[in-house]
Biopython code that builds the backbone (N, CA, C, O; Angstrom):
import numpy as np
from Bio.PDB.StructureBuilder import StructureBuilder

atoms = [
    (1, "UNK", "N", (16.122, -47.969, -6.745)),
    (1, "UNK", "CA", (15.768, -49.146, -5.867)),
    (1, "UNK", "C", (17.047, -49.756, -5.326)),
    (1, "UNK", "O", (17.077, -50.170, -4.167)),
    (2, "UNK", "N", (18.114, -49.828, -6.131)),
    (2, "UNK", "CA", (19.310, -50.393, -5.717)),
    (2, "UNK", "C", (20.073, -49.618, -4.604)),
    (2, "UNK", "O", (20.784, -50.198, -3.783)),
    (3, "UNK", "N", (19.882, -48.254, -4.627)),
    (3, "UNK", "CA", (20.465, -47.551, -3.633)),
    (3, "UNK", "C", (19.702, -47.762, -2.325)),
    (3, "UNK", "O", (20.335, -47.912, -1.280)),
    (4, "UNK", "N", (18.364, -47.779, -2.344)),
    (4, "UNK", "CA", (17.683, -48.111, -1.073)),
    (4, "UNK", "C", (17.885, -49.542, -0.502)),
    (4, "UNK", "O", (17.904, -49.745, 0.712)),
    (5, "UNK", "N", (18.026, -50.476, -1.382)),
    (5, "UNK", "CA", (18.466, -51.769, -0.889)),
    (5, "UNK", "C", (19.722, -51.793, -0.144)),
    (5, "UNK", "O", (19.805, -52.330, 0.961)),
    (6, "UNK", "N", (20.750, -51.191, -0.757)),
    (6, "UNK", "CA", (22.040, -51.101, -0.190)),
    (6, "UNK", "C", (22.087, -50.371, 1.048)),
    (6, "UNK", "O", (22.732, -50.819, 1.996)),
    (7, "UNK", "N", (21.446, -49.265, 1.122)),
    (7, "UNK", "CA", (21.400, -48.433, 2.296)),
    (7, "UNK", "C", (20.721, -49.109, 3.457)),
    (7, "UNK", "O", (21.213, -49.002, 4.581)),
    (8, "UNK", "N", (19.636, -49.790, 3.255)),
    (8, "UNK", "CA", (18.973, -50.508, 4.386)),
    (8, "UNK", "C", (19.731, -51.852, 4.702)),
    (8, "UNK", "O", (19.704, -52.341, 5.831)),
    (9, "UNK", "N", (20.381, -52.402, 3.691)),
    (9, "UNK", "CA", (21.231, -53.562, 3.890)),
    (9, "UNK", "C", (22.358, -53.176, 4.847)),
    (9, "UNK", "O", (22.640, -53.887, 5.812)),
    (10, "UNK", "N", (22.976, -52.078, 4.575)),
    (10, "UNK", "CA", (24.052, -51.533, 5.288)),
    (10, "UNK", "C", (23.795, -51.507, 6.753)),
    (10, "UNK", "O", (24.550, -52.008, 7.587)),
    (11, "UNK", "N", (22.638, -50.870, 7.021)),
    (11, "UNK", "CA", (22.291, -50.603, 8.443)),
    (11, "UNK", "C", (21.868, -51.939, 9.102)),
    (11, "UNK", "O", (22.206, -52.203, 10.255)),
    (12, "UNK", "N", (21.124, -52.772, 8.348)),
    (12, "UNK", "CA", (20.724, -54.143, 8.909)),
    (12, "UNK", "C", (22.004, -54.988, 9.240)),
    (12, "UNK", "O", (22.005, -55.659, 10.271)),
    (13, "UNK", "N", (23.075, -54.982, 8.422)),
    (13, "UNK", "CA", (24.264, -55.695, 8.668)),
    (13, "UNK", "C", (24.976, -55.185, 9.792)),
    (13, "UNK", "O", (25.562, -55.963, 10.544)),
    (14, "UNK", "N", (24.985, -53.920, 9.984)),
    (14, "UNK", "CA", (25.644, -53.249, 11.103)),
    (14, "UNK", "C", (24.946, -53.620, 12.436)),
    (14, "UNK", "O", (25.634, -53.770, 13.446)),
    (15, "UNK", "N", (23.716, -53.759, 12.467)),
    (15, "UNK", "CA", (22.965, -54.033, 13.750)),
    (15, "UNK", "C", (23.101, -55.604, 14.035)),
    (15, "UNK", "O", (23.174, -56.007, 15.196)),
    (16, "UNK", "N", (23.131, -56.416, 13.021)),
    (16, "UNK", "CA", (23.005, -57.869, 13.187)),
    (16, "UNK", "C", (24.460, -58.530, 13.294)),
    (16, "UNK", "O", (24.588, -59.703, 13.645)),
    (17, "UNK", "N", (25.554, -57.708, 12.971)),
    (17, "UNK", "CA", (26.834, -58.248, 12.940)),
    (17, "UNK", "C", (27.306, -58.592, 14.356)),
    (17, "UNK", "O", (27.106, -57.790, 15.269)),
    (18, "UNK", "N", (27.931, -59.768, 14.570)),
    (18, "UNK", "CA", (28.353, -60.259, 15.929)),
    (18, "UNK", "C", (29.912, -59.958, 15.952)),
    (18, "UNK", "O", (30.677, -60.342, 15.067)),
    (19, "UNK", "N", (30.272, -59.270, 17.000)),
    (19, "UNK", "CA", (31.835, -59.094, 17.199)),
    (19, "UNK", "C", (32.041, -59.536, 18.670)),
    (19, "UNK", "O", (31.345, -59.004, 19.535)),
    (20, "UNK", "N", (32.852, -60.372, 18.968)),
    (20, "UNK", "CA", (33.193, -60.871, 20.346)),
    (20, "UNK", "C", (31.868, -61.418, 21.045)),
    (20, "UNK", "O", (31.709, -61.319, 22.262)),
    (21, "UNK", "N", (30.981, -61.967, 20.246)),
    (21, "UNK", "CA", (29.770, -62.669, 20.785)),
    (21, "UNK", "C", (28.667, -61.731, 21.002)),
    (21, "UNK", "O", (27.669, -62.120, 21.610)),
    (22, "UNK", "N", (28.753, -60.531, 20.561)),
    (22, "UNK", "CA", (27.645, -59.481, 20.883)),
    (22, "UNK", "C", (27.260, -58.828, 19.625)),
    (22, "UNK", "O", (28.113, -58.435, 18.830)),
    (23, "UNK", "N", (25.934, -58.695, 19.412)),
    (23, "UNK", "CA", (25.484, -58.053, 18.169)),
    (23, "UNK", "C", (25.538, -56.483, 18.339)),
    (23, "UNK", "O", (25.359, -55.932, 19.425)),
    (24, "UNK", "N", (25.782, -55.866, 17.244)),
    (24, "UNK", "CA", (25.850, -54.453, 17.219)),
    (24, "UNK", "C", (27.108, -53.873, 17.901)),
    (24, "UNK", "O", (27.180, -52.654, 18.055)),
    (25, "UNK", "N", (28.092, -54.673, 18.312)),
    (25, "UNK", "CA", (29.327, -54.264, 18.896)),
    (25, "UNK", "C", (30.401, -53.989, 17.953)),
    (25, "UNK", "O", (31.452, -54.629, 17.989)),
    (26, "UNK", "N", (30.177, -53.057, 17.104)),
    (26, "UNK", "CA", (31.189, -52.801, 16.016)),
    (26, "UNK", "C", (32.352, -51.992, 16.512)),
    (26, "UNK", "O", (33.495, -52.320, 16.193)),
    (27, "UNK", "N", (32.133, -51.013, 17.231)),
    (27, "UNK", "CA", (33.158, -50.148, 17.735)),
    (27, "UNK", "C", (34.128, -49.716, 16.655)),
    (27, "UNK", "O", (33.769, -49.378, 15.527)),
    (28, "UNK", "N", (35.379, -49.749, 17.076)),
    (28, "UNK", "CA", (36.519, -49.415, 16.003)),
    (28, "UNK", "C", (36.991, -50.576, 15.327)),
    (28, "UNK", "O", (37.901, -50.459, 14.506)),
    (29, "UNK", "N", (36.466, -51.711, 15.583)),
    (29, "UNK", "CA", (36.950, -52.955, 15.018)),
    (29, "UNK", "C", (36.519, -53.181, 13.507)),
    (29, "UNK", "O", (37.305, -53.596, 12.655)),
    (30, "UNK", "N", (35.193, -52.867, 13.262)),
    (30, "UNK", "CA", (34.643, -53.021, 11.923)),
    (30, "UNK", "C", (34.026, -51.710, 11.402)),
    (30, "UNK", "O", (33.276, -50.994, 12.066)),
    (31, "UNK", "N", (34.417, -51.481, 10.165)),
    (31, "UNK", "CA", (33.988, -50.206, 9.464)),
    (31, "UNK", "C", (33.197, -50.669, 8.245)),
    (31, "UNK", "O", (33.705, -51.467, 7.458)),
    (32, "UNK", "N", (31.898, -50.161, 8.059)),
    (32, "UNK", "CA", (31.048, -50.438, 6.988)),
    (32, "UNK", "C", (30.834, -49.239, 6.180)),
    (32, "UNK", "O", (30.355, -48.228, 6.695)),
    (33, "UNK", "N", (31.175, -49.293, 4.887)),
    (33, "UNK", "CA", (31.117, -48.098, 4.080)),
    (33, "UNK", "C", (30.341, -48.556, 2.782)),
    (33, "UNK", "O", (30.453, -49.680, 2.293)),
    (34, "UNK", "N", (29.526, -47.531, 2.276)),
    (34, "UNK", "CA", (28.839, -47.821, 1.044)),
    (34, "UNK", "C", (29.404, -46.851, -0.026)),
    (34, "UNK", "O", (29.514, -45.647, 0.208)),
    (35, "UNK", "N", (29.757, -47.410, -1.203)),
    (35, "UNK", "CA", (30.292, -46.592, -2.277)),
    (35, "UNK", "C", (29.445, -47.048, -3.515)),
    (35, "UNK", "O", (29.521, -48.184, -3.984)),
    (36, "UNK", "N", (28.624, -46.052, -4.005)),
    (36, "UNK", "CA", (27.768, -46.358, -5.213)),
    (36, "UNK", "C", (27.001, -47.599, -4.973)),
    (36, "UNK", "O", (26.072, -47.589, -4.166)),
    (37, "UNK", "N", (27.349, -48.727, -5.659)),
    (37, "UNK", "CA", (26.446, -49.928, -5.528)),
    (37, "UNK", "C", (27.233, -51.064, -4.833)),
    (37, "UNK", "O", (26.929, -52.244, -5.008)),
    (38, "UNK", "N", (28.291, -50.655, -4.012)),
    (38, "UNK", "CA", (29.033, -51.748, -3.279)),
    (38, "UNK", "C", (28.970, -51.349, -1.753)),
    (38, "UNK", "O", (28.876, -50.179, -1.383)),
    (39, "UNK", "N", (29.025, -52.331, -0.984)),
    (39, "UNK", "CA", (29.153, -52.179, 0.408)),
    (39, "UNK", "C", (30.376, -52.856, 0.828)),
    (39, "UNK", "O", (30.535, -54.065, 0.658)),
    (40, "UNK", "N", (31.341, -52.008, 1.436)),
    (40, "UNK", "CA", (32.712, -52.576, 1.748)),
    (40, "UNK", "C", (32.628, -52.704, 3.302)),
    (40, "UNK", "O", (32.063, -51.870, 4.009)),
    (41, "UNK", "N", (33.201, -53.752, 3.732)),
    (41, "UNK", "CA", (33.272, -54.085, 5.211)),
    (41, "UNK", "C", (34.798, -54.298, 5.531)),
    (41, "UNK", "O", (35.420, -55.228, 5.016)),
    (42, "UNK", "N", (35.356, -53.438, 6.367)),
    (42, "UNK", "CA", (36.782, -53.527, 6.675)),
    (42, "UNK", "C", (36.823, -53.873, 8.115)),
    (42, "UNK", "O", (36.219, -53.212, 8.959)),
    (43, "UNK", "N", (37.630, -55.042, 8.421)),
    (43, "UNK", "CA", (37.649, -55.465, 9.833)),
    (43, "UNK", "C", (39.175, -55.564, 10.257)),
    (43, "UNK", "O", (40.050, -55.906, 9.461)),
    (44, "UNK", "N", (39.402, -55.255, 11.502)),
    (44, "UNK", "CA", (40.752, -55.337, 11.932)),
    (44, "UNK", "C", (40.900, -56.755, 12.608)),
    (44, "UNK", "O", (42.017, -57.207, 12.859)),
    (45, "UNK", "N", (39.831, -57.387, 12.874)),
    (45, "UNK", "CA", (39.872, -58.848, 13.356)),
    (45, "UNK", "C", (39.424, -59.739, 12.154)),
    (45, "UNK", "O", (38.817, -59.310, 11.173)),
    (46, "UNK", "N", (39.801, -61.029, 12.357)),
    (46, "UNK", "CA", (39.368, -62.035, 11.443)),
    (46, "UNK", "C", (37.825, -62.022, 11.274)),
    (46, "UNK", "O", (37.077, -61.983, 12.251)),
    (47, "UNK", "N", (37.361, -62.058, 9.939)),
    (47, "UNK", "CA", (35.990, -61.866, 9.653)),
    (47, "UNK", "C", (35.569, -62.811, 8.654)),
    (47, "UNK", "O", (36.246, -62.935, 7.633)),
    (48, "UNK", "N", (34.448, -63.543, 8.847)),
    (48, "UNK", "CA", (34.069, -64.582, 7.870)),
    (48, "UNK", "C", (33.267, -63.942, 6.837)),
    (48, "UNK", "O", (32.296, -63.247, 7.139)),
    (49, "UNK", "N", (33.649, -64.156, 5.550)),
    (49, "UNK", "CA", (32.905, -63.570, 4.312)),
    (49, "UNK", "C", (31.641, -64.287, 4.264)),
    (49, "UNK", "O", (30.619, -63.676, 3.953)),
    (50, "UNK", "N", (31.614, -65.601, 4.560)),
    (50, "UNK", "CA", (30.398, -66.430, 4.601)),
    (50, "UNK", "C", (29.353, -65.831, 5.556)),
    (50, "UNK", "O", (28.187, -65.672, 5.197)),
    (51, "UNK", "N", (29.764, -65.527, 6.689)),
    (51, "UNK", "CA", (28.897, -64.905, 7.708)),
    (51, "UNK", "C", (28.125, -63.625, 7.081)),
    (51, "UNK", "O", (26.911, -63.489, 7.236)),
    (52, "UNK", "N", (28.883, -62.738, 6.391)),
    (52, "UNK", "CA", (28.339, -61.603, 5.756)),
    (52, "UNK", "C", (27.294, -61.948, 4.761)),
    (52, "UNK", "O", (26.255, -61.296, 4.655)),
    (53, "UNK", "N", (27.584, -62.983, 4.033)),
    (53, "UNK", "CA", (26.633, -63.503, 2.917)),
    (53, "UNK", "C", (25.463, -63.983, 3.624)),
    (53, "UNK", "O", (24.369, -63.699, 3.135)),
    (54, "UNK", "N", (25.511, -64.704, 4.757)),
    (54, "UNK", "CA", (24.417, -65.241, 5.529)),
    (54, "UNK", "C", (23.522, -64.052, 5.896)),
    (54, "UNK", "O", (22.318, -64.139, 5.654)),
    (55, "UNK", "N", (24.032, -62.931, 6.472)),
    (55, "UNK", "CA", (23.368, -61.828, 6.917)),
    (55, "UNK", "C", (22.599, -61.081, 5.752)),
    (55, "UNK", "O", (21.448, -60.670, 5.901)),
    (56, "UNK", "N", (23.309, -60.940, 4.601)),
    (56, "UNK", "CA", (22.562, -60.373, 3.444)),
    (56, "UNK", "C", (21.464, -61.106, 2.968)),
    (56, "UNK", "O", (20.442, -60.520, 2.610)),
    (57, "UNK", "N", (21.592, -62.587, 2.916)),
    (57, "UNK", "CA", (20.450, -63.437, 2.486)),
    (57, "UNK", "C", (19.375, -63.229, 3.532)),
    (57, "UNK", "O", (18.199, -63.137, 3.180)),
    (58, "UNK", "N", (19.727, -63.151, 4.788)),
    (58, "UNK", "CA", (18.670, -63.106, 5.824)),
    (58, "UNK", "C", (17.826, -61.777, 5.586)),
    (58, "UNK", "O", (16.595, -61.750, 5.598)),
    (59, "UNK", "N", (18.615, -60.726, 5.377)),
    (59, "UNK", "CA", (17.944, -59.380, 5.040)),
    (59, "UNK", "C", (17.125, -59.526, 3.826)),
    (59, "UNK", "O", (15.982, -59.070, 3.867)),
    (60, "UNK", "N", (17.561, -60.119, 2.709)),
    (60, "UNK", "CA", (16.789, -60.279, 1.478)),
    (60, "UNK", "C", (15.476, -61.070, 1.683)),
    (60, "UNK", "O", (14.443, -60.777, 1.080)),
    (61, "UNK", "N", (15.568, -62.033, 2.517)),
    (61, "UNK", "CA", (14.380, -62.929, 2.790)),
    (61, "UNK", "C", (13.338, -62.213, 3.725)),
    (61, "UNK", "O", (12.132, -62.393, 3.554)),
    (62, "UNK", "N", (13.832, -61.393, 4.724)),
    (62, "UNK", "CA", (13.049, -60.741, 5.576)),
    (62, "UNK", "C", (12.145, -59.673, 4.805)),
    (62, "UNK", "O", (10.971, -59.480, 5.118)),
    (63, "UNK", "N", (12.792, -58.997, 3.773)),
    (63, "UNK", "CA", (12.065, -57.973, 3.026)),
    (63, "UNK", "C", (11.513, -58.434, 1.732)),
    (63, "UNK", "O", (11.155, -57.622, 0.879)),
    (64, "UNK", "N", (11.431, -59.754, 1.556)),
    (64, "UNK", "CA", (10.772, -60.351, 0.375)),
    (64, "UNK", "C", (11.465, -59.987, -0.938)),
    (64, "UNK", "O", (10.843, -59.938, -1.999)),
    (65, "UNK", "N", (12.707, -59.747, -0.838)),
    (65, "UNK", "CA", (13.570, -59.467, -2.094)),
    (65, "UNK", "C", (14.315, -60.765, -2.524)),
    (65, "UNK", "O", (14.922, -60.733, -3.595)),
    (66, "UNK", "N", (14.319, -61.815, -1.839)),
    (66, "UNK", "CA", (15.015, -63.019, -2.179)),
    (66, "UNK", "C", (14.613, -63.652, -3.532)),
    (66, "UNK", "O", (15.398, -64.363, -4.158)),
    (67, "UNK", "N", (13.337, -63.363, -3.970)),
    (67, "UNK", "CA", (12.848, -63.908, -5.185)),
    (67, "UNK", "C", (13.444, -63.212, -6.431)),
    (67, "UNK", "O", (13.481, -63.796, -7.514)),
    (68, "UNK", "N", (13.914, -61.948, -6.258)),
    (68, "UNK", "CA", (14.458, -61.221, -7.362)),
    (68, "UNK", "C", (15.940, -61.053, -7.352)),
    (68, "UNK", "O", (16.533, -60.961, -8.427)),
    (69, "UNK", "N", (16.603, -61.005, -6.183)),
    (69, "UNK", "CA", (17.936, -60.749, -6.037)),
    (69, "UNK", "C", (18.713, -61.944, -5.501)),
    (69, "UNK", "O", (18.135, -62.726, -4.747)),
    (70, "UNK", "N", (19.985, -62.136, -5.841)),
    (70, "UNK", "CA", (20.803, -63.082, -5.353)),
    (70, "UNK", "C", (22.235, -62.538, -4.958)),
    (70, "UNK", "O", (22.688, -61.530, -5.500)),
    (71, "UNK", "N", (22.891, -63.202, -4.050)),
    (71, "UNK", "CA", (24.179, -62.850, -3.649)),
    (71, "UNK", "C", (25.271, -63.599, -4.396)),
    (71, "UNK", "O", (25.260, -64.828, -4.317)),
    (72, "UNK", "N", (26.232, -62.981, -5.127)),
    (72, "UNK", "CA", (27.220, -63.576, -5.961)),
    (72, "UNK", "C", (28.533, -63.134, -5.529)),
    (72, "UNK", "O", (28.725, -61.942, -5.287)),
    (73, "UNK", "N", (29.506, -64.054, -5.405)),
    (73, "UNK", "CA", (30.911, -63.678, -5.144)),
    (73, "UNK", "C", (31.495, -63.362, -6.502)),
    (73, "UNK", "O", (31.568, -64.219, -7.382)),
    (74, "UNK", "N", (31.918, -62.087, -6.660)),
    (74, "UNK", "CA", (32.494, -61.678, -7.959)),
    (74, "UNK", "C", (34.051, -61.917, -7.897)),
    (74, "UNK", "O", (34.699, -62.088, -8.929)),
    (75, "UNK", "N", (34.629, -61.923, -6.635)),
    (75, "UNK", "CA", (36.030, -62.324, -6.527)),
    (75, "UNK", "C", (36.258, -62.813, -5.101)),
    (75, "UNK", "O", (35.313, -63.015, -4.338)),
    (76, "UNK", "N", (37.591, -63.009, -4.740)),
    (76, "UNK", "CA", (37.777, -63.617, -3.529)),
    (76, "UNK", "C", (37.366, -62.726, -2.206)),
    (76, "UNK", "O", (37.240, -63.262, -1.105)),
    (77, "UNK", "N", (37.189, -61.451, -2.395)),
    (77, "UNK", "CA", (36.911, -60.529, -1.343)),
    (77, "UNK", "C", (35.604, -59.795, -1.509)),
    (77, "UNK", "O", (35.308, -58.957, -0.657)),
    (78, "UNK", "N", (34.780, -60.030, -2.537)),
    (78, "UNK", "CA", (33.684, -59.210, -2.879)),
    (78, "UNK", "C", (32.464, -59.982, -3.180)),
    (78, "UNK", "O", (32.514, -60.981, -3.897)),
    (79, "UNK", "N", (31.332, -59.534, -2.637)),
    (79, "UNK", "CA", (29.934, -60.103, -2.940)),
    (79, "UNK", "C", (29.222, -58.931, -3.660)),
    (79, "UNK", "O", (29.409, -57.750, -3.369)),
    (80, "UNK", "N", (28.426, -59.354, -4.588)),
    (80, "UNK", "CA", (27.636, -58.330, -5.260)),
    (80, "UNK", "C", (26.110, -58.952, -5.413)),
    (80, "UNK", "O", (25.847, -60.155, -5.414)),
    (81, "UNK", "N", (25.224, -57.938, -5.533)),
    (81, "UNK", "CA", (23.746, -58.327, -5.695)),
    (81, "UNK", "C", (23.360, -58.365, -7.167)),
    (81, "UNK", "O", (23.509, -57.360, -7.861)),
    (82, "UNK", "N", (22.877, -59.476, -7.654)),
    (82, "UNK", "CA", (22.516, -59.622, -9.062)),
    (82, "UNK", "C", (20.981, -59.982, -9.088)),
    (82, "UNK", "O", (20.478, -60.716, -8.237)),
    (83, "UNK", "N", (20.299, -59.435, -10.087)),
    (83, "UNK", "CA", (18.952, -59.942, -10.385)),
    (83, "UNK", "C", (18.911, -61.286, -11.058)),
    (83, "UNK", "O", (19.754, -61.603, -11.897)),
    (84, "UNK", "N", (17.957, -62.052, -10.697)),
    (84, "UNK", "CA", (17.798, -63.417, -11.365)),
    (84, "UNK", "C", (17.547, -63.170, -12.794)),
    (84, "UNK", "O", (16.819, -62.232, -13.118)),
    (85, "UNK", "N", (18.114, -63.970, -13.715)),
    (85, "UNK", "CA", (17.952, -64.084, -15.137)),
    (85, "UNK", "C", (16.754, -64.943, -15.330)),
    (85, "UNK", "O", (16.874, -66.153, -15.136)),
    (86, "UNK", "N", (15.567, -64.422, -15.705)),
    (86, "UNK", "CA", (14.434, -65.112, -16.038)),
    (86, "UNK", "C", (14.256, -65.058, -17.624)),
    (86, "UNK", "O", (13.925, -64.036, -18.225)),
    (87, "UNK", "N", (14.497, -66.195, -18.177)),
    (87, "UNK", "CA", (14.292, -66.349, -19.637)),
    (87, "UNK", "C", (12.955, -66.932, -19.904)),
    (87, "UNK", "O", (12.607, -67.922, -19.260)),
    (88, "UNK", "N", (12.201, -66.423, -20.766)),
    (88, "UNK", "CA", (10.955, -66.900, -21.109)),
    (88, "UNK", "C", (11.066, -67.774, -22.405)),
    (88, "UNK", "O", (11.076, -67.193, -23.490)),
    (89, "UNK", "N", (11.141, -68.994, -22.355)),
    (89, "UNK", "CA", (11.367, -69.899, -23.495)),
    (89, "UNK", "C", (10.010, -70.155, -24.147)),
    (89, "UNK", "O", (9.206, -70.887, -23.570)),
    (90, "UNK", "N", (9.714, -69.592, -25.318)),
    (90, "UNK", "CA", (8.439, -69.789, -25.920)),
    (90, "UNK", "C", (8.276, -71.312, -26.480)),
    (90, "UNK", "O", (7.163, -71.827, -26.584)),
    (91, "UNK", "N", (9.363, -71.922, -26.797)),
    (91, "UNK", "CA", (9.287, -73.237, -27.326)),
    (91, "UNK", "C", (8.925, -74.170, -26.273)),
    (91, "UNK", "O", (8.210, -75.139, -26.527)),
    (92, "UNK", "N", (9.383, -73.934, -25.077)),
    (92, "UNK", "CA", (9.056, -74.870, -23.969)),
    (92, "UNK", "C", (7.639, -74.581, -23.288)),
    (92, "UNK", "O", (7.141, -75.399, -22.514)),
    (93, "UNK", "N", (7.049, -73.435, -23.600)),
    (93, "UNK", "CA", (5.769, -73.268, -22.963)),
    (93, "UNK", "C", (4.606, -74.061, -23.819)),
    (93, "UNK", "O", (3.505, -74.263, -23.305)),
    (94, "UNK", "N", (4.870, -74.432, -24.955)),
    (94, "UNK", "CA", (3.840, -75.180, -25.687)),
    (94, "UNK", "C", (3.629, -76.586, -25.075)),
    (94, "UNK", "O", (4.599, -77.230, -24.674)),
    (95, "UNK", "N", (2.489, -77.021, -25.008)),
    (95, "UNK", "CA", (2.149, -78.399, -24.539)),
    (95, "UNK", "C", (2.394, -79.430, -25.545)),
    (95, "UNK", "O", (2.087, -79.228, -26.720)),
    (96, "UNK", "N", (2.952, -80.566, -25.142)),
    (96, "UNK", "CA", (3.277, -81.631, -26.099)),
    (96, "UNK", "C", (2.037, -82.572, -26.301)),
    (96, "UNK", "O", (1.301, -82.915, -25.376)),
    (97, "UNK", "N", (1.889, -82.945, -27.583)),
    (97, "UNK", "CA", (0.805, -83.871, -27.833)),
    (97, "UNK", "C", (1.220, -85.269, -27.820)),
    (97, "UNK", "O", (0.394, -86.160, -28.019)),
]
sb = StructureBuilder()
sb.init_structure("model")
sb.init_model(0)
sb.init_chain("A")
sb.init_seg("    ")
for serial, (resi, resn, name, xyz) in enumerate(atoms, 1):
    if name == "N":
        sb.init_residue(resn, " ", resi, " ")
    sb.init_atom(name, np.array(xyz, "f"), 0.0, 1.0, " ", f" {name:<3s}", serial, name[0])
structure = sb.get_structure()
């Protein structure tokens, strides 16, 4: 499942990415590579990390994956996809009298 999400996210980001005001205008300026469970974006021009996060969130919402996955900054230059931690607290599920 992770492989499929990253593969389609990679192509989605490549089509939606704006360079010089035009979408899909990657040319030789931006290179998108997928390595196992990471997508690497290398740009020769200044590129906003926040814009990439916006595109990934947009992709997750479009494919109804936003309820299970979230985008997390693991360090200054990297974003990762993590599953939401859903803890089922049995003590909190009981009704109070």
